[in-house]
mmCIF file of the N, C-alpha and C atoms, coordinates in Angstrom:
data_MODEL
# 
_entry.id   MODEL 
# 
loop_
_atom_site.group_PDB 
_atom_site.id 
_atom_site.type_symbol 
_atom_site.label_atom_id 
_atom_site.label_alt_id 
_atom_site.label_comp_id 
_atom_site.label_asym_id 
_atom_site.label_entity_id 
_atom_site.label_seq_id 
_atom_site.pdbx_PDB_ins_code 
_atom_site.Cartn_x 
_atom_site.Cartn_y 
_atom_site.Cartn_z 
_atom_site.occupancy 
_atom_site.B_iso_or_equiv 
_atom_site.pdbx_formal_charge 
_atom_site.auth_seq_id 
_atom_site.auth_comp_id 
_atom_site.auth_asym_id 
_atom_site.auth_atom_id 
_atom_site.pdbx_PDB_model_num 
ATOM 1   N N  . PHE A 1 1  ? 124.906 87.189  119.807 1.00 0.00 ? 1  PHE A N  1 
ATOM 2   C CA . PHE A 1 1  ? 123.475 87.449  119.807 1.00 0.00 ? 1  PHE A CA 1 
ATOM 3   C C  . PHE A 1 1  ? 123.002 87.437  118.373 1.00 0.00 ? 1  PHE A C  1 
ATOM 4   N N  . GLY A 1 2  ? 122.446 86.350  117.926 1.00 0.00 ? 2  GLY A N  1 
ATOM 5   C CA . GLY A 1 2  ? 122.026 86.222  116.539 1.00 0.00 ? 2  GLY A CA 1 
ATOM 6   C C  . GLY A 1 2  ? 120.526 86.278  116.387 1.00 0.00 ? 2  GLY A C  1 
ATOM 7   N N  . TYR A 1 3  ? 120.095 86.022  115.178 1.00 0.00 ? 3  TYR A N  1 
ATOM 8   C CA . TYR A 1 3  ? 118.676 86.088  114.855 1.00 0.00 ? 3  TYR A CA 1 
ATOM 9   C C  . TYR A 1 3  ? 117.846 85.164  115.733 1.00 0.00 ? 3  TYR A C  1 
ATOM 10  N N  . ASN A 1 4  ? 118.257 83.919  115.897 1.00 0.00 ? 4  ASN A N  1 
ATOM 11  C CA . ASN A 1 4  ? 117.436 82.949  116.621 1.00 0.00 ? 4  ASN A CA 1 
ATOM 12  C C  . ASN A 1 4  ? 117.186 83.360  118.062 1.00 0.00 ? 4  ASN A C  1 
ATOM 13  N N  . SER A 1 5  ? 118.211 83.851  118.765 1.00 0.00 ? 5  SER A N  1 
ATOM 14  C CA . SER A 1 5  ? 118.004 84.250  120.155 1.00 0.00 ? 5  SER A CA 1 
ATOM 15  C C  . SER A 1 5  ? 117.102 85.468  120.237 1.00 0.00 ? 5  SER A C  1 
ATOM 16  N N  . TRP A 1 6  ? 117.233 86.391  119.294 1.00 0.00 ? 6  TRP A N  1 
ATOM 17  C CA . TRP A 1 6  ? 116.393 87.586  119.299 1.00 0.00 ? 6  TRP A CA 1 
ATOM 18  C C  . TRP A 1 6  ? 114.969 87.224  118.906 1.00 0.00 ? 6  TRP A C  1 
ATOM 19  N N  . ASN A 1 7  ? 114.805 86.441  117.846 1.00 0.00 ? 7  ASN A N  1 
ATOM 20  C CA . ASN A 1 7  ? 113.488 86.095  117.334 1.00 0.00 ? 7  ASN A CA 1 
ATOM 21  C C  . ASN A 1 7  ? 112.709 85.230  118.309 1.00 0.00 ? 7  ASN A C  1 
ATOM 22  N N  . SER A 1 8  ? 113.384 84.391  119.081 1.00 0.00 ? 8  SER A N  1 
ATOM 23  C CA . SER A 1 8  ? 112.680 83.516  120.019 1.00 0.00 ? 8  SER A CA 1 
ATOM 24  C C  . SER A 1 8  ? 112.048 84.302  121.166 1.00 0.00 ? 8  SER A C  1 
ATOM 25  N N  . ALA A 1 9  ? 112.495 85.540  121.371 1.00 0.00 ? 9  ALA A N  1 
ATOM 26  C CA . ALA A 1 9  ? 111.920 86.368  122.428 1.00 0.00 ? 9  ALA A CA 1 
ATOM 27  C C  . ALA A 1 9  ? 110.635 87.056  121.982 1.00 0.00 ? 9  ALA A C  1 
ATOM 28  N N  . LEU A 1 10 ? 110.325 86.984  120.700 1.00 0.00 ? 10 LEU A N  1 
ATOM 29  C CA . LEU A 1 10 ? 109.134 87.646  120.174 1.00 0.00 ? 10 LEU A CA 1 
ATOM 30  C C  . LEU A 1 10 ? 107.915 86.735  120.292 1.00 0.00 ? 10 LEU A C  1 
ATOM 31  N N  . PRO A 1 11 ? 106.743 87.341  120.506 1.00 0.00 ? 11 PRO A N  1 
ATOM 32  C CA . PRO A 1 11 ? 105.531 86.524  120.551 1.00 0.00 ? 11 PRO A CA 1 
ATOM 33  C C  . PRO A 1 11 ? 105.160 86.028  119.159 1.00 0.00 ? 11 PRO A C  1 
ATOM 34  N N  . GLY A 1 12 ? 104.414 84.955  119.079 1.00 0.00 ? 12 GLY A N  1 
ATOM 35  C CA . GLY A 1 12 ? 103.940 84.450  117.795 1.00 0.00 ? 12 GLY A CA 1 
ATOM 36  C C  . GLY A 1 12 ? 105.045 83.837  116.967 1.00 0.00 ? 12 GLY A C  1 
ATOM 37  N N  . LYS A 1 13 ? 104.986 84.064  115.653 1.00 0.00 ? 13 LYS A N  1 
ATOM 38  C CA . LYS A 1 13 ? 105.945 83.474  114.723 1.00 0.00 ? 13 LYS A CA 1 
ATOM 39  C C  . LYS A 1 13 ? 107.262 84.243  114.675 1.00 0.00 ? 13 LYS A C  1 
ATOM 40  N N  . GLY A 1 14 ? 107.339 85.389  115.342 1.00 0.00 ? 14 GLY A N  1 
ATOM 41  C CA . GLY A 1 14 ? 108.551 86.193  115.251 1.00 0.00 ? 14 GLY A CA 1 
ATOM 42  C C  . GLY A 1 14 ? 108.538 87.019  113.985 1.00 0.00 ? 14 GLY A C  1 
ATOM 43  N N  . VAL A 1 15 ? 109.713 87.333  113.477 1.00 0.00 ? 15 VAL A N  1 
ATOM 44  C CA . VAL A 1 15 ? 109.834 88.175  112.292 1.00 0.00 ? 15 VAL A CA 1 
ATOM 45  C C  . VAL A 1 15 ? 109.395 87.397  111.055 1.00 0.00 ? 15 VAL A C  1 
ATOM 46  N N  . THR A 1 16 ? 108.443 87.936  110.318 1.00 0.00 ? 16 THR A N  1 
ATOM 47  C CA . THR A 1 16 ? 108.022 87.341  109.056 1.00 0.00 ? 16 THR A CA 1 
ATOM 48  C C  . THR A 1 16 ? 108.209 88.304  107.896 1.00 0.00 ? 16 THR A C  1 
ATOM 49  N N  . ALA A 1 17 ? 108.325 89.615  108.192 1.00 0.00 ? 17 ALA A N  1 
ATOM 50  C CA . ALA A 1 17 ? 108.546 90.629  107.164 1.00 0.00 ? 17 ALA A CA 1 
ATOM 51  C C  . ALA A 1 17 ? 109.146 91.864  107.822 1.00 0.00 ? 17 ALA A C  1 
ATOM 52  N N  . VAL A 1 18 ? 109.889 92.624  107.018 1.00 0.00 ? 18 VAL A N  1 
ATOM 53  C CA . VAL A 1 18 ? 110.463 93.889  107.478 1.00 0.00 ? 18 VAL A CA 1 
ATOM 54  C C  . VAL A 1 18 ? 110.046 94.961  106.474 1.00 0.00 ? 18 VAL A C  1 
ATOM 55  N N  . PHE A 1 19 ? 109.480 96.048  106.978 1.00 0.00 ? 19 PHE A N  1 
ATOM 56  C CA . PHE A 1 19 ? 109.025 97.150  106.140 1.00 0.00 ? 19 PHE A CA 1 
ATOM 57  C C  . PHE A 1 19 ? 109.997 98.311  106.302 1.00 0.00 ? 19 PHE A C  1 
ATOM 58  N N  . THR A 1 20 ? 110.532 98.830  105.189 1.00 0.00 ? 20 THR A N  1 
ATOM 59  C CA . THR A 1 20 ? 111.431 99.968  105.240 1.00 0.00 ? 20 THR A CA 1 
ATOM 60  C C  . THR A 1 20 ? 110.859 101.090 104.377 1.00 0.00 ? 20 THR A C  1 
ATOM 61  N N  . ASP A 1 21 ? 111.588 102.192 104.314 1.00 0.00 ? 21 ASP A N  1 
ATOM 62  C CA . ASP A 1 21 ? 111.143 103.296 103.462 1.00 0.00 ? 21 ASP A CA 1 
ATOM 63  C C  . ASP A 1 21 ? 111.445 103.042 101.984 1.00 0.00 ? 21 ASP A C  1 
ATOM 64  N N  . LEU A 1 22 ? 112.124 101.940 101.669 1.00 0.00 ? 22 LEU A N  1 
ATOM 65  C CA . LEU A 1 22 ? 112.459 101.606 100.289 1.00 0.00 ? 22 LEU A CA 1 
ATOM 66  C C  . LEU A 1 22 ? 111.766 100.355 99.766  1.00 0.00 ? 22 LEU A C  1 
ATOM 67  N N  . CYS A 1 23 ? 111.526 99.395  100.673 1.00 0.00 ? 23 CYS A N  1 
ATOM 68  C CA . CYS A 1 23 ? 111.018 98.105  100.205 1.00 0.00 ? 23 CYS A CA 1 
ATOM 69  C C  . CYS A 1 23 ? 110.420 97.301  101.353 1.00 0.00 ? 23 CYS A C  1 
ATOM 70  N N  . ILE A 1 24 ? 109.913 96.125  100.999 1.00 0.00 ? 24 ILE A N  1 
ATOM 71  C CA . ILE A 1 24 ? 109.435 95.155  101.975 1.00 0.00 ? 24 ILE A CA 1 
ATOM 72  C C  . ILE A 1 24 ? 110.271 93.900  101.792 1.00 0.00 ? 24 ILE A C  1 
ATOM 73  N N  . LEU A 1 25 ? 110.766 93.373  102.899 1.00 0.00 ? 25 LEU A N  1 
ATOM 74  C CA . LEU A 1 25 ? 111.582 92.165  102.865 1.00 0.00 ? 25 LEU A CA 1 
ATOM 75  C C  . LEU A 1 25 ? 110.822 91.028  103.537 1.00 0.00 ? 25 LEU A C  1 
ATOM 76  N N  . GLY A 1 26 ? 110.877 89.863  102.935 1.00 0.00 ? 26 GLY A N  1 
ATOM 77  C CA . GLY A 1 26 ? 110.341 88.653  103.532 1.00 0.00 ? 26 GLY A CA 1 
ATOM 78  C C  . GLY A 1 26 ? 111.465 87.922  104.250 1.00 0.00 ? 26 GLY A C  1 
ATOM 79  N N  . PHE A 1 27 ? 111.121 86.867  104.980 1.00 0.00 ? 27 PHE A N  1 
ATOM 80  C CA . PHE A 1 27 ? 112.136 86.115  105.710 1.00 0.00 ? 27 PHE A CA 1 
ATOM 81  C C  . PHE A 1 27 ? 112.108 84.657  105.276 1.00 0.00 ? 27 PHE A C  1 
ATOM 82  N N  . ASP A 1 28 ? 113.250 84.169  104.850 1.00 0.00 ? 28 ASP A N  1 
ATOM 83  C CA . ASP A 1 28 ? 113.405 82.774  104.453 1.00 0.00 ? 28 ASP A CA 1 
ATOM 84  C C  . ASP A 1 28 ? 113.901 81.997  105.670 1.00 0.00 ? 28 ASP A C  1 
ATOM 85  N N  . GLU A 1 29 ? 113.008 81.220  106.297 1.00 0.00 ? 29 GLU A N  1 
ATOM 86  C CA . GLU A 1 29 ? 113.383 80.495  107.519 1.00 0.00 ? 29 GLU A CA 1 
ATOM 87  C C  . GLU A 1 29 ? 114.448 79.436  107.254 1.00 0.00 ? 29 GLU A C  1 
ATOM 88  N N  . LYS A 1 30 ? 114.392 78.785  106.100 1.00 0.00 ? 30 LYS A N  1 
ATOM 89  C CA . LYS A 1 30 ? 115.352 77.735  105.792 1.00 0.00 ? 30 LYS A CA 1 
ATOM 90  C C  . LYS A 1 30 ? 116.782 78.289  105.761 1.00 0.00 ? 30 LYS A C  1 
ATOM 91  N N  . HIS A 1 31 ? 116.975 79.428  105.111 1.00 0.00 ? 31 HIS A N  1 
ATOM 92  C CA . HIS A 1 31 ? 118.306 80.013  104.975 1.00 0.00 ? 31 HIS A CA 1 
ATOM 93  C C  . HIS A 1 31 ? 118.591 81.110  106.007 1.00 0.00 ? 31 HIS A C  1 
ATOM 94  N N  . GLN A 1 32 ? 117.574 81.443  106.818 1.00 0.00 ? 32 GLN A N  1 
ATOM 95  C CA . GLN A 1 32 ? 117.717 82.476  107.852 1.00 0.00 ? 32 GLN A CA 1 
ATOM 96  C C  . GLN A 1 32 ? 118.172 83.801  107.249 1.00 0.00 ? 32 GLN A C  1 
ATOM 97  N N  . GLU A 1 33 ? 117.514 84.206  106.134 1.00 0.00 ? 33 GLU A N  1 
ATOM 98  C CA . GLU A 1 33 ? 117.893 85.425  105.437 1.00 0.00 ? 33 GLU A CA 1 
ATOM 99  C C  . GLU A 1 33 ? 116.669 86.244  105.064 1.00 0.00 ? 33 GLU A C  1 
ATOM 100 N N  . LEU A 1 34 ? 116.868 87.560  105.035 1.00 0.00 ? 34 LEU A N  1 
ATOM 101 C CA . LEU A 1 34 ? 115.859 88.466  104.511 1.00 0.00 ? 34 LEU A CA 1 
ATOM 102 C C  . LEU A 1 34 ? 116.049 88.588  103.010 1.00 0.00 ? 34 LEU A C  1 
ATOM 103 N N  . PHE A 1 35 ? 114.934 88.789  102.289 1.00 0.00 ? 35 PHE A N  1 
ATOM 104 C CA . PHE A 1 35 ? 115.012 89.004  100.849 1.00 0.00 ? 35 PHE A CA 1 
ATOM 105 C C  . PHE A 1 35 ? 113.922 89.980  100.431 1.00 0.00 ? 35 PHE A C  1 
ATOM 106 N N  . VAL A 1 36 ? 114.204 90.788  99.417  1.00 0.00 ? 36 VAL A N  1 
ATOM 107 C CA . VAL A 1 36 ? 113.273 91.816  98.949  1.00 0.00 ? 36 VAL A CA 1 
ATOM 108 C C  . VAL A 1 36 ? 112.139 91.154  98.176  1.00 0.00 ? 36 VAL A C  1 
ATOM 109 N N  . THR A 1 37 ? 110.906 91.444  98.596  1.00 0.00 ? 37 THR A N  1 
ATOM 110 C CA . THR A 1 37 ? 109.733 90.907  97.913  1.00 0.00 ? 37 THR A CA 1 
ATOM 111 C C  . THR A 1 37 ? 108.957 91.991  97.169  1.00 0.00 ? 37 THR A C  1 
ATOM 112 N N  . GLN A 1 38 ? 109.025 93.233  97.696  1.00 0.00 ? 38 GLN A N  1 
ATOM 113 C CA . GLN A 1 38 ? 108.320 94.348  97.064  1.00 0.00 ? 38 GLN A CA 1 
ATOM 114 C C  . GLN A 1 38 ? 109.201 95.593  97.134  1.00 0.00 ? 38 GLN A C  1 
ATOM 115 N N  . ILE A 1 39 ? 109.172 96.372  96.062  1.00 0.00 ? 39 ILE A N  1 
ATOM 116 C CA . ILE A 1 39 ? 109.908 97.634  96.022  1.00 0.00 ? 39 ILE A CA 1 
ATOM 117 C C  . ILE A 1 39 ? 108.887 98.756  95.939  1.00 0.00 ? 39 ILE A C  1 
ATOM 118 N N  . HIS A 1 40 ? 109.069 99.782  96.775  1.00 0.00 ? 40 HIS A N  1 
ATOM 119 C CA . HIS A 1 40 ? 108.129 100.904 96.798  1.00 0.00 ? 40 HIS A CA 1 
ATOM 120 C C  . HIS A 1 40 ? 108.215 101.705 95.494  1.00 0.00 ? 40 HIS A C  1 
ATOM 121 N N  . PRO A 1 41 ? 107.114 102.380 95.119  1.00 0.00 ? 41 PRO A N  1 
ATOM 122 C CA . PRO A 1 41 ? 107.107 103.171 93.884  1.00 0.00 ? 41 PRO A CA 1 
ATOM 123 C C  . PRO A 1 41 ? 108.266 104.184 93.846  1.00 0.00 ? 41 PRO A C  1 
ATOM 124 N N  . ASN A 1 42 ? 108.844 104.356 92.682  1.00 0.00 ? 42 ASN A N  1 
ATOM 125 C CA . ASN A 1 42 ? 109.925 105.313 92.420  1.00 0.00 ? 42 ASN A CA 1 
ATOM 126 C C  . ASN A 1 42 ? 111.239 104.960 93.125  1.00 0.00 ? 42 ASN A C  1 
ATOM 127 N N  . VAL A 1 43 ? 111.398 103.727 93.548  1.00 0.00 ? 43 VAL A N  1 
ATOM 128 C CA . VAL A 1 43 ? 112.645 103.264 94.166  1.00 0.00 ? 43 VAL A CA 1 
ATOM 129 C C  . VAL A 1 43 ? 113.300 102.269 93.206  1.00 0.00 ? 43 VAL A C  1 
ATOM 130 N N  . GLU A 1 44 ? 114.611 102.384 93.044  1.00 0.00 ? 44 GLU A N  1 
ATOM 131 C CA . GLU A 1 44 ? 115.371 101.483 92.178  1.00 0.00 ? 44 GLU A CA 1 
ATOM 132 C C  . GLU A 1 44 ? 116.122 100.455 93.022  1.00 0.00 ? 44 GLU A C  1 
ATOM 133 N N  . ARG A 1 45 ? 116.383 99.303  92.460  1.00 0.00 ? 45 ARG A N  1 
ATOM 134 C CA . ARG A 1 45 ? 117.149 98.264  93.155  1.00 0.00 ? 45 ARG A CA 1 
ATOM 135 C C  . ARG A 1 45 ? 118.482 98.808  93.674  1.00 0.00 ? 45 ARG A C  1 
ATOM 136 N N  . GLU A 1 46 ? 119.124 99.654  92.889  1.00 0.00 ? 46 GLU A N  1 
ATOM 137 C CA . GLU A 1 46 ? 120.422 100.205 93.273  1.00 0.00 ? 46 GLU A CA 1 
ATOM 138 C C  . GLU A 1 46 ? 120.344 101.009 94.569  1.00 0.00 ? 46 GLU A C  1 
ATOM 139 N N  . GLN A 1 47 ? 119.226 101.702 94.784  1.00 0.00 ? 47 GLN A N  1 
ATOM 140 C CA . GLN A 1 47 ? 119.041 102.454 96.033  1.00 0.00 ? 47 GLN A CA 1 
ATOM 141 C C  . GLN A 1 47 ? 118.989 101.512 97.234  1.00 0.00 ? 47 GLN A C  1 
ATOM 142 N N  . ILE A 1 48 ? 118.302 100.401 97.075  1.00 0.00 ? 48 ILE A N  1 
ATOM 143 C CA . ILE A 1 48 ? 118.183 99.419  98.153  1.00 0.00 ? 48 ILE A CA 1 
ATOM 144 C C  . ILE A 1 48 ? 119.553 98.821  98.455  1.00 0.00 ? 48 ILE A C  1 
ATOM 145 N N  . ILE A 1 49 ? 120.284 98.459  97.416  1.00 0.00 ? 49 ILE A N  1 
ATOM 146 C CA . ILE A 1 49 ? 121.617 97.885  97.592  1.00 0.00 ? 49 ILE A CA 1 
ATOM 147 C C  . ILE A 1 49 ? 122.531 98.873  98.312  1.00 0.00 ? 49 ILE A C  1 
ATOM 148 N N  . ALA A 1 50 ? 122.487 100.154 97.905  1.00 0.00 ? 50 ALA A N  1 
ATOM 149 C CA . ALA A 1 50 ? 123.354 101.179 98.505  1.00 0.00 ? 50 ALA A CA 1 
ATOM 150 C C  . ALA A 1 50 ? 123.000 101.452 99.963  1.00 0.00 ? 50 ALA A C  1 
ATOM 151 N N  . ALA A 1 51 ? 121.736 101.257 100.328 1.00 0.00 ? 51 ALA A N  1 
ATOM 152 C CA . ALA A 1 51 ? 121.282 101.591 101.678 1.00 0.00 ? 51 ALA A CA 1 
ATOM 153 C C  . ALA A 1 51 ? 121.330 100.412 102.640 1.00 0.00 ? 51 ALA A C  1 
ATOM 154 N N  . THR A 1 52 ? 121.762 99.239  102.159 1.00 0.00 ? 52 THR A N  1 
ATOM 155 C CA . THR A 1 52 ? 121.727 98.029  102.969 1.00 0.00 ? 52 THR A CA 1 
ATOM 156 C C  . THR A 1 52 ? 123.141 97.587  103.320 1.00 0.00 ? 52 THR A C  1 
ATOM 157 N N  . GLY A 1 53 ? 123.336 97.140  104.546 1.00 0.00 ? 53 GLY A N  1 
ATOM 158 C CA . GLY A 1 53 ? 124.660 96.780  105.039 1.00 0.00 ? 53 GLY A CA 1 
ATOM 159 C C  . GLY A 1 53 ? 125.072 95.344  104.802 1.00 0.00 ? 53 GLY A C  1 
ATOM 160 N N  . TRP A 1 54 ? 124.399 94.647  103.905 1.00 0.00 ? 54 TRP A N  1 
ATOM 161 C CA . TRP A 1 54 ? 124.765 93.269  103.583 1.00 0.00 ? 54 TRP A CA 1 
ATOM 162 C C  . TRP A 1 54 ? 124.361 93.009  102.127 1.00 0.00 ? 54 TRP A C  1 
ATOM 163 N N  . PRO A 1 55 ? 124.841 91.922  101.521 1.00 0.00 ? 55 PRO A N  1 
ATOM 164 C CA . PRO A 1 55 ? 124.451 91.609  100.142 1.00 0.00 ? 55 PRO A CA 1 
ATOM 165 C C  . PRO A 1 55 ? 122.940 91.358  100.053 1.00 0.00 ? 55 PRO A C  1 
ATOM 166 N N  . VAL A 1 56 ? 122.271 92.140  99.234  1.00 0.00 ? 56 VAL A N  1 
ATOM 167 C CA . VAL A 1 56 ? 120.815 92.078  99.142  1.00 0.00 ? 56 VAL A CA 1 
ATOM 168 C C  . VAL A 1 56 ? 120.394 90.938  98.208  1.00 0.00 ? 56 VAL A C  1 
ATOM 169 N N  . ILE A 1 57 ? 119.398 90.189  98.666  1.00 0.00 ? 57 ILE A N  1 
ATOM 170 C CA . ILE A 1 57 ? 118.806 89.131  97.848  1.00 0.00 ? 57 ILE A CA 1 
ATOM 171 C C  . ILE A 1 57 ? 117.434 89.621  97.399  1.00 0.00 ? 57 ILE A C  1 
ATOM 172 N N  . PHE A 1 58 ? 117.169 89.502  96.099  1.00 0.00 ? 58 PHE A N  1 
ATOM 173 C CA . PHE A 1 58 ? 115.873 89.894  95.557  1.00 0.00 ? 58 PHE A CA 1 
ATOM 174 C C  . PHE A 1 58 ? 115.104 88.635  95.176  1.00 0.00 ? 58 PHE A C  1 
ATOM 175 N N  . SER A 1 59 ? 113.821 88.615  95.524  1.00 0.00 ? 59 SER A N  1 
ATOM 176 C CA . SER A 1 59 ? 112.954 87.513  95.133  1.00 0.00 ? 59 SER A CA 1 
ATOM 177 C C  . SER A 1 59 ? 112.915 87.426  93.607  1.00 0.00 ? 59 SER A C  1 
ATOM 178 N N  . GLU A 1 60 ? 112.655 86.235  93.098  1.00 0.00 ? 60 GLU A N  1 
ATOM 179 C CA . GLU A 1 60 ? 112.500 86.079  91.651  1.00 0.00 ? 60 GLU A CA 1 
ATOM 180 C C  . GLU A 1 60 ? 111.260 86.803  91.144  1.00 0.00 ? 60 GLU A C  1 
ATOM 181 N N  . THR A 1 61 ? 110.312 87.073  92.043  1.00 0.00 ? 61 THR A N  1 
ATOM 182 C CA . THR A 1 61 ? 109.054 87.719  91.666  1.00 0.00 ? 61 THR A CA 1 
ATOM 183 C C  . THR A 1 61 ? 108.845 89.002  92.453  1.00 0.00 ? 61 THR A C  1 
ATOM 184 N N  . VAL A 1 62 ? 109.794 89.937  92.381  1.00 0.00 ? 62 VAL A N  1 
ATOM 185 C CA . VAL A 1 62 ? 109.659 91.219  93.069  1.00 0.00 ? 62 VAL A CA 1 
ATOM 186 C C  . VAL A 1 62 ? 108.533 92.011  92.405  1.00 0.00 ? 62 VAL A C  1 
ATOM 187 N N  . SER A 1 63 ? 107.656 92.574  93.237  1.00 0.00 ? 63 SER A N  1 
ATOM 188 C CA . SER A 1 63 ? 106.562 93.394  92.715  1.00 0.00 ? 63 SER A CA 1 
ATOM 189 C C  . SER A 1 63 ? 106.661 94.802  93.292  1.00 0.00 ? 63 SER A C  1 
ATOM 190 N N  . GLU A 1 64 ? 105.868 95.712  92.726  1.00 0.00 ? 64 GLU A N  1 
ATOM 191 C CA . GLU A 1 64 ? 105.823 97.067  93.257  1.00 0.00 ? 64 GLU A CA 1 
ATOM 192 C C  . GLU A 1 64 ? 104.829 97.116  94.415  1.00 0.00 ? 64 GLU A C  1 
ATOM 193 N N  . THR A 1 65 ? 105.216 97.781  95.473  1.00 0.00 ? 65 THR A N  1 
ATOM 194 C CA . THR A 1 65 ? 104.356 97.908  96.640  1.00 0.00 ? 65 THR A CA 1 
ATOM 195 C C  . THR A 1 65 ? 103.126 98.729  96.286  1.00 0.00 ? 65 THR A C  1 
ATOM 196 N N  . GLN A 1 66 ? 101.954 98.241  96.671  1.00 0.00 ? 66 GLN A N  1 
ATOM 197 C CA . GLN A 1 66 ? 100.720 98.992  96.465  1.00 0.00 ? 66 GLN A CA 1 
ATOM 198 C C  . GLN A 1 66 ? 100.580 100.060 97.543  1.00 0.00 ? 66 GLN A C  1 
ATOM 199 N N  . MET A 1 67 ? 100.061 101.198 97.173  1.00 0.00 ? 67 MET A N  1 
ATOM 200 C CA . MET A 1 67 ? 99.825  102.259 98.142  1.00 0.00 ? 67 MET A CA 1 
ATOM 201 C C  . MET A 1 67 ? 98.711  101.823 99.094  1.00 0.00 ? 67 MET A C  1 
ATOM 202 N N  . PRO A 1 68 ? 98.841  102.160 100.395 1.00 0.00 ? 68 PRO A N  1 
ATOM 203 C CA . PRO A 1 68 ? 97.785  101.766 101.345 1.00 0.00 ? 68 PRO A CA 1 
ATOM 204 C C  . PRO A 1 68 ? 96.509  102.576 101.116 1.00 0.00 ? 68 PRO A C  1 
ATOM 205 N N  . SER A 1 69 ? 95.396  101.972 101.479 1.00 0.00 ? 69 SER A N  1 
ATOM 206 C CA . SER A 1 69 ? 94.112  102.677 101.387 1.00 0.00 ? 69 SER A CA 1 
ATOM 207 C C  . SER A 1 69 ? 93.989  103.650 102.557 1.00 0.00 ? 69 SER A C  1 
ATOM 208 N N  . VAL A 1 70 ? 93.036  104.520 102.465 1.00 0.00 ? 70 VAL A N  1 
ATOM 209 C CA . VAL A 1 70 ? 92.771  105.472 103.549 1.00 0.00 ? 70 VAL A CA 1 
ATOM 210 C C  . VAL A 1 70 ? 92.477  104.715 104.848 1.00 0.00 ? 70 VAL A C  1 
ATOM 211 N N  . GLU A 1 71 ? 91.707  103.640 104.755 1.00 0.00 ? 71 GLU A N  1 
ATOM 212 C CA . GLU A 1 71 ? 91.352  102.847 105.932 1.00 0.00 ? 71 GLU A CA 1 
ATOM 213 C C  . GLU A 1 71 ? 92.595  102.212 106.558 1.00 0.00 ? 71 GLU A C  1 
ATOM 214 N N  . GLU A 1 72 ? 93.496  101.692 105.719 1.00 0.00 ? 72 GLU A N  1 
ATOM 215 C CA . GLU A 1 72 ? 94.719  101.076 106.239 1.00 0.00 ? 72 GLU A CA 1 
ATOM 216 C C  . GLU A 1 72 ? 95.601  102.108 106.945 1.00 0.00 ? 72 GLU A C  1 
ATOM 217 N N  . ILE A 1 73 ? 95.691  103.298 106.395 1.00 0.00 ? 73 ILE A N  1 
ATOM 218 C CA . ILE A 1 73 ? 96.474  104.353 107.031 1.00 0.00 ? 73 ILE A CA 1 
ATOM 219 C C  . ILE A 1 73 ? 95.883  104.719 108.382 1.00 0.00 ? 73 ILE A C  1 
ATOM 220 N N  . GLU A 1 74 ? 94.567  104.804 108.469 1.00 0.00 ? 74 GLU A N  1 
ATOM 221 C CA . GLU A 1 74 ? 93.911  105.122 109.740 1.00 0.00 ? 74 GLU A CA 1 
ATOM 222 C C  . GLU A 1 74 ? 94.203  104.057 110.794 1.00 0.00 ? 74 GLU A C  1 
ATOM 223 N N  . VAL A 1 75 ? 94.165  102.785 110.393 1.00 0.00 ? 75 VAL A N  1 
ATOM 224 C CA . VAL A 1 75 ? 94.469  101.694 111.330 1.00 0.00 ? 75 VAL A CA 1 
ATOM 225 C C  . VAL A 1 75 ? 95.908  101.811 111.809 1.00 0.00 ? 75 VAL A C  1 
ATOM 226 N N  . LEU A 1 76 ? 96.837  102.021 110.902 1.00 0.00 ? 76 LEU A N  1 
ATOM 227 C CA . LEU A 1 76 ? 98.248  102.137 111.275 1.00 0.00 ? 76 LEU A CA 1 
ATOM 228 C C  . LEU A 1 76 ? 98.489  103.302 112.231 1.00 0.00 ? 76 LEU A C  1 
ATOM 229 N N  . ARG A 1 77 ? 97.855  104.415 111.993 1.00 0.00 ? 77 ARG A N  1 
ATOM 230 C CA . ARG A 1 77 ? 98.028  105.583 112.868 1.00 0.00 ? 77 ARG A CA 1 
ATOM 231 C C  . ARG A 1 77 ? 97.459  105.343 114.265 1.00 0.00 ? 77 ARG A C  1 
ATOM 232 N N  . GLY A 1 78 ? 96.524  104.413 114.367 1.00 0.00 ? 78 GLY A N  1 
ATOM 233 C CA . GLY A 1 78 ? 95.920  104.115 115.660 1.00 0.00 ? 78 GLY A CA 1 
ATOM 234 C C  . GLY A 1 78 ? 96.680  103.073 116.480 1.00 0.00 ? 78 GLY A C  1 
ATOM 235 N N  . LEU A 1 79 ? 97.694  102.449 115.887 1.00 0.00 ? 79 LEU A N  1 
ATOM 236 C CA . LEU A 1 79 ? 98.449  101.425 116.602 1.00 0.00 ? 79 LEU A CA 1 
ATOM 237 C C  . LEU A 1 79 ? 99.418  102.044 117.601 1.00 0.00 ? 79 LEU A C  1 
ATOM 238 N N  . HIS A 1 80 ? 99.602  101.349 118.714 1.00 0.00 ? 80 HIS A N  1 
ATOM 239 C CA . HIS A 1 80 ? 100.572 101.763 119.722 1.00 0.00 ? 80 HIS A CA 1 
ATOM 240 C C  . HIS A 1 80 ? 101.427 100.549 120.051 1.00 0.00 ? 80 HIS A C  1 
ATOM 241 N N  . PHE A 1 81 ? 102.734 100.729 119.954 1.00 0.00 ? 81 PHE A N  1 
ATOM 242 C CA . PHE A 1 81 ? 103.648 99.606  120.161 1.00 0.00 ? 81 PHE A CA 1 
ATOM 243 C C  . PHE A 1 81 ? 104.386 99.753  121.472 1.00 0.00 ? 81 PHE A C  1 
ATOM 244 N N  . SER A 1 82 ? 104.684 98.644  122.071 1.00 0.00 ? 82 SER A N  1 
ATOM 245 C CA . SER A 1 82 ? 105.508 98.604  123.267 1.00 0.00 ? 82 SER A CA 1 
ATOM 246 C C  . SER A 1 82 ? 106.886 98.097  122.864 1.00 0.00 ? 82 SER A C  1 
ATOM 247 N N  . PRO A 1 83 ? 107.937 98.650  123.456 1.00 0.00 ? 83 PRO A N  1 
ATOM 248 C CA . PRO A 1 83 ? 109.279 98.147  123.129 1.00 0.00 ? 83 PRO A CA 1 
ATOM 249 C C  . PRO A 1 83 ? 109.438 96.708  123.594 1.00 0.00 ? 83 PRO A C  1 
ATOM 250 N N  . ILE A 1 84 ? 110.269 95.967  122.864 1.00 0.00 ? 84 ILE A N  1 
ATOM 251 C CA . ILE A 1 84 ? 110.558 94.585  123.246 1.00 0.00 ? 84 ILE A CA 1 
ATOM 252 C C  . ILE A 1 84 ? 111.565 94.611  124.390 1.00 0.00 ? 84 ILE A C  1 
ATOM 253 N N  . PRO A 1 85 ? 111.263 93.897  125.484 1.00 0.00 ? 85 PRO A N  1 
ATOM 254 C CA . PRO A 1 85 ? 112.201 93.943  126.622 1.00 0.00 ? 85 PRO A CA 1 
ATOM 255 C C  . PRO A 1 85 ? 113.539 93.314  126.299 1.00 0.00 ? 85 PRO A C  1 
# 
């Protein structure tokens, strides 16, 4: 059960980004790999490497994650997700 079989069950484009408590990862479709694009404030690369179960790839242009606005937080709190069957 790999990425392609799981991702094909998702609506739309499937996985395009993964948000964690440490960073944001983008998805490279050509290489079928996640890579760090943004690091959250006060987080070091070493923390991400230590918390990840595979060799971490960092984008050449990693930036610091911007804090969400009050409006963005309100929208996120109003979302309701259904589990993927």
